[in-house]
BAFI-3210 file (N, C-alpha, C; in Angstrom, 3 decimals, decimal comma, padded with zeros to 6 digits):
// residues 93
n [1|2|3|4|5|6|7|8|9|10|11|12|13|14|15|16|17|18|19|20|21|22|23|24|25|26|27|28|29|30|31|32|33|34|35|36|37|38|39|40|41|42|43|44|45|46|47|48|49|50|51|52|53|54|55|56|57|58|59|60|61|62|63|64|65|66|67|68|69|70|71|72|73|74|75|76|77|78|79|80|81|82|83|84|85|86|87|88|89|90|91|92|93]
n.u [009,876|012,310|012,894|015,491|016,034|014,126|015,104|017,535|016,669|015,203|017,232|018,971|017,335|016,799|019,172|019,873|021,730|022,221|022,162|020,743|018,346|017,528|016,995|014,820|012,903|012,599|011,540|009,082|007,814|007,785|006,114|003,706|003,136|002,914|000,670|-001,305|-001,250|-002,275|-004,842|-005,557|-006,352|-004,479|-003,926|-002,723|-002,813|-003,618|-002,304|-003,199|-004,970|-004,383|-005,701|-006,920|-008,492|-010,828|-010,879|-013,228|-013,660|-013,481|-014,470|-012,335|-010,878|-008,473|-006,486|-004,920|-005,619|-008,346|-009,621|-011,580|-010,750|-010,472|-010,173|-008,812|-010,094|-008,673|-006,621|-006,000|-003,885|-005,022|-005,042|-006,169|-006,231|-005,950|-008,155|-006,624|-004,192|-005,147|-005,992|-003,521|-002,316|-003,855|-003,328|-004,523|-003,622]
n.v [043,120|045,100|047,834|047,613|044,898|043,762|044,645|043,263|040,559|040,472|041,162|038,980|036,875|037,534|038,141|040,667|043,654|044,964|047,737|048,520|047,182|048,472|051,022|050,430|049,483|051,813|053,528|052,264|052,620|055,442|056,032|054,806|056,348|058,893|058,498|058,124|060,647|062,137|061,292|058,911|055,379|052,529|049,390|046,220|043,312|040,284|041,001|043,462|046,611|050,128|053,125|056,486|057,778|060,106|061,653|063,121|066,363|066,555|066,476|066,087|064,807|065,964|063,752|064,246|066,749|066,860|068,701|069,855|069,394|070,567|068,591|068,795|068,031|065,392|063,644|060,205|057,357|054,146|050,648|047,728|044,355|041,760|039,015|036,791|037,248|037,281|034,621|033,266|034,059|032,699|030,067|028,938|028,947]
n.w [-012,523|-013,996|-016,336|-017,341|-016,859|-018,551|-021,048|-021,074|-021,141|-023,572|-025,386|-025,070|-025,953|-028,607|-029,862|-030,552|-029,953|-026,608|-026,471|-028,805|-028,314|-025,975|-027,001|-028,656|-026,802|-025,295|-027,263|-027,742|-025,265|-025,148|-027,328|-026,563|-024,296|-025,535|-027,166|-025,204|-023,959|-026,046|-025,933|-027,059|-027,298|-026,420|-027,627|-027,004|-028,355|-026,777|-024,502|-023,215|-022,687|-022,738|-021,511|-021,068|-018,275|-016,941|-013,891|-011,904|-010,317|-006,778|-003,308|-000,664|002,392|004,639|006,305|008,544|009,672|009,377|007,861|005,092|001,681|-001,598|-004,375|-007,504|-010,851|-012,799|-015,203|-015,550|-016,139|-017,251|-017,055|-018,613|-018,368|-020,844|-021,728|-022,400|-021,009|-018,379|-018,239|-018,497|-016,123|-014,329|-014,800|-017,081|-019,655]
ca.u [010,864|012,637|013,122|016,817|015,901|013,393|016,050|018,503|016,003|014,899|018,504|019,478|016,469|016,755|020,508|020,074|022,557|021,487|021,997|019,642|017,134|017,135|016,393|013,513|012,004|012,364|010,633|007,756|007,248|007,527|004,958|002,517|002,892|002,472|-000,699|-002,175|-001,328|-003,157|-006,190|-005,798|-006,326|-003,425|-004,313|-001,714|-003,583|-003,064|-001,699|-004,160|-005,112|-004,163|-006,474|-006,915|-009,793|-010,868|-011,475|-013,857|-013,317|-014,171|-014,144|-011,649|-010,609|-007,097|-006,567|-004,201|-006,334|-009,780|-010,143|-012,002|-009,840|-011,010|-009,222|-009,222|-010,240|-007,394|-006,590|-005,147|-003,765|-005,742|-004,682|-007,093|-005,602|-006,748|-008,579|-005,486|-003,267|-005,813|-005,946|-002,146|-002,071|-004,617|-002,970|-005,437|-003,156]
ca.v [043,222|046,477|048,044|047,069|043,443|043,474|044,840|042,167|039,332|040,574|041,130|037,608|035,990|037,914|038,316|042,093|044,241|045,603|049,144|048,622|046,733|049,546|052,077|049,936|049,483|053,225|054,051|051,689|053,298|056,836|056,089|054,514|057,564|059,964|058,180|058,391|062,104|062,609|060,796|057,668|054,105|051,651|047,996|045,220|042,063|039,204|041,547|044,352|047,919|051,307|054,286|057,559|058,055|061,399|061,643|064,413|067,124|065,987|067,005|065,068|065,231|065,814|062,834|064,768|067,868|066,697|069,791|069,508|069,875|070,371|067,918|069,130|066,947|065,026|062,497|059,145|056,194|052,969|049,443|046,606|043,135|040,970|037,712|035,881|037,498|036,809|033,163|032,821|034,291|031,728|028,718|028,407|029,219]
ca.w [-013,580|-014,354|-017,764|-017,644|-016,919|-019,779|-022,156|-021,016|-021,574|-025,007|-026,107|-025,034|-026,732|-030,027|-030,406|-030,833|-028,892|-025,513|-026,801|-029,762|-027,631|-025,060|-027,816|-029,108|-025,640|-024,974|-028,287|-027,491|-024,101|-025,530|-028,216|-025,761|-023,507|-026,433|-027,569|-024,062|-023,806|-027,124|-025,671|-027,790|-026,584|-026,934|-027,419|-027,331|-028,376|-025,974|-023,288|-022,572|-023,297|-021,925|-021,911|-020,078|-017,663|-016,278|-012,549|-011,665|-009,121|-005,617|-001,999|000,138|003,757|005,092|007,448|009,695|010,293|009,241|007,039|003,738|000,647|-002,938|-005,249|-008,870|-011,825|-013,416|-016,103|-015,019|-017,022|-016,785|-017,790|-018,487|-018,865|-021,786|-021,226|-022,554|-019,900|-017,173|-018,289|-018,210|-014,699|-013,560|-015,222|-018,091|-020,999]
c.u [011,070|012,830|014,474|016,777|015,163|014,303|017,022|017,891|015,741|016,181|019,050|018,657|016,488|018,126|020,804|020,875|021,688|021,217|020,811|018,315|016,626|016,468|014,995|012,503|011,639|011,384|009,208|007,088|006,924|006,271|003,655|002,151|002,351|001,015|-001,676|-002,339|-002,284|-004,593|-006,536|-005,755|-005,233|-003,804|-003,197|-002,404|-002,865|-002,419|-002,691|-004,231|-004,902|-005,097|-006,419|-008,344|-009,700|-011,560|-012,014|-013,341|-014,092|-013,711|-013,534|-011,393|-009,146|-007,127|-005,896|-005,015|-007,842|-010,428|-010,531|-011,069|-010,481|-009,911|-009,676|-009,366|-008,876|-007,573|-005,612|-005,063|-004,456|-005,347|-005,731|-006,443|-006,536|-007,166|-007,458|-004,520|-003,874|-005,774|-004,564|-001,835|-002,752|-004,414|-003,872|-004,920|-001,783]
c.v [044,707|046,589|047,458|045,547|043,013|043,586|043,671|040,857|039,358|040,487|039,698|036,679|036,296|038,016|039,752|042,684|044,897|047,070|049,340|048,221|047,814|050,687|051,676|049,984|050,924|053,847|053,526|052,432|054,760|056,942|055,737|055,748|058,699|059,740|058,476|059,884|062,688|062,123|059,524|056,465|053,257|050,220|047,085|043,861|040,969|039,685|042,430|045,680|049,013|052,394|055,305|057,743|059,426|061,242|063,046|065,091|066,551|066,662|065,873|065,639|064,972|064,931|063,376|065,832|067,713|067,770|069,274|070,161|069,584|069,756|068,186|067,886|066,643|063,813|061,479|057,994|054,988|051,788|048,373|045,398|042,398|039,657|036,686|036,017|037,005|035,282|032,626|032,990|033,230|030,298|028,105|028,635|028,910]
c.w [-013,896|-015,861|-018,167|-017,746|-018,183|-020,997|-022,222|-021,544|-023,083|-025,829|-026,169|-025,938|-028,232|-030,670|-030,821|-029,669|-027,828|-025,820|-027,754|-029,121|-026,686|-025,822|-028,273|-027,962|-025,276|-025,971|-028,098|-026,342|-024,417|-026,381|-027,499|-024,940|-024,352|-026,860|-026,426|-023,821|-024,837|-026,950|-026,407|-026,847|-027,231|-026,600|-027,896|-027,215|-027,596|-024,680|-022,544|-023,285|-022,259|-022,421|-020,786|-019,584|-016,991|-014,938|-012,293|-010,402|-007,947|-004,336|-001,177|001,528|004,090|006,334|008,708|010,430|010,269|008,376|005,656|002,728|-000,705|-003,809|-006,685|-009,753|-012,424|-014,317|-015,538|-016,016|-016,391|-017,670|-017,537|-019,139|-019,811|-021,132|-021,341|-021,382|-018,589|-017,106|-017,958|-016,721|-013,826|-014,050|-016,276|-019,505|-021,227]
res [m|t|k|a|e|l|v|e|i|i|a|a|e|t|g|v|s|k|k|d|t|a|q|i|v|e|q|i|m|d|n|i|g|r|a|l|v|d|g|d|r|v|e|l|r|g|f|g|s|f|k|v|k|t|r|g|e|r|l|a|r|n|p|r|t|g|a|s|v|q|v|p|a|k|r|v|p|f|f|k|a|s|n|d|l|k|g|r|l|n|g|k|g]
***
């Protein structure tokens, strides 16, 4: 599902215009992103949680040349599905 499809579905189900729904969806995504940048955890009950994990610096290998390459530490977003979502995916909810 794309963001445009999500906007279309929400607009149809709520009766809110697509333009207003698109702004709401955009604000939700911006605020989740902003919270993650600030190092906060975002929890959406019944859906899952987003947090930032730090991957340490490591030594990797270039598959083409076989040369060792130093990969710097970085922060990556991580999503963990809730038990409710896992249950729905497996036909238990």
